[in-house]
N, C-alpha and C positions, 0 to 999 in steps of 0.2 A: 549421419550420426553426430558430426561435430556441432550441428545446430542444437541438438538435445543437450550436448555438453555445455555449450554457452548458456543455454536456458537454465540448466541446473546450477551452474556456478553463480550466475547472476541472482537466482532465486535465494540460494543459501546466503550469499553475501549481503543482499538487500534485507533479508529477514533479520540477520544479525545486526546490520547497520540501523534498521528501523528500531530494533529493540534497544540498542545503545542510545539512540537519539531520544526515544520516548522516556527512557529512564533518567537521562541526564540533562535534557533541555526542556524547560517549561515554557513551551510556545503553544498556544491554543487558538483555534479559530472557532469562537463560540459567542453566543449572546444569551439572553434570558430563556430562549426556547429551544434553540438548536445547538448542536455541537458537531462540527465537521471533523470527524476523526480521520486519521491518515489512511485507514482502509477505504473510506468512502472517496477520498481524494484520488487514491490509486484507481478505484473503480471508474470514476468520472474520466480520468485520463485514459484508461483503457477504452472507454466508449468512444472518445474522440479519435483515438488511434485506429480503432476498427473502421470508423467512417473514412479515415485518411488512408486506409489499406497499408498501414505500417506492418512490416513482416520481419523485423529484426528480433531474433530469439532472445538476445540479452536484454532488450527493452521489456519484452513480455515476462521474462524471468524476474527481472527487477521489480516490476509492478506487482506480479503475483506474490513475491516474497513480502513486499510491504503490506499488501492487502491481507495476506494470511497472518502476519504478525499481529495486525490490529484485530482481526476477527477472533483470535484465540483469547483475548482479554475478557474479563467478566463484564465490564461496562463498555459496550460498543454501540449502543443505540444512538441514533441521530437526534432523538428528542431527550432533552435534559430532564433528569429526575429532580423533582422539587423536594 
């Protein structure tokens, strides 16, 4: 049960943290064609951690929170709109 608790706390905290950062810090990884949003960076990190067999619930909660915060936005596509 405690694992689910750490997962949940990390997810809520990282969701709120990602929201604050995206609203207050203007840092972007993009070029003329692609825009690497924070949800995609979290997804890539998750993919690597699956391959590494990482099983820390707080890490998974944090990455899930970051990814979900990004996916709820209107503009979340990896391809830039011209």
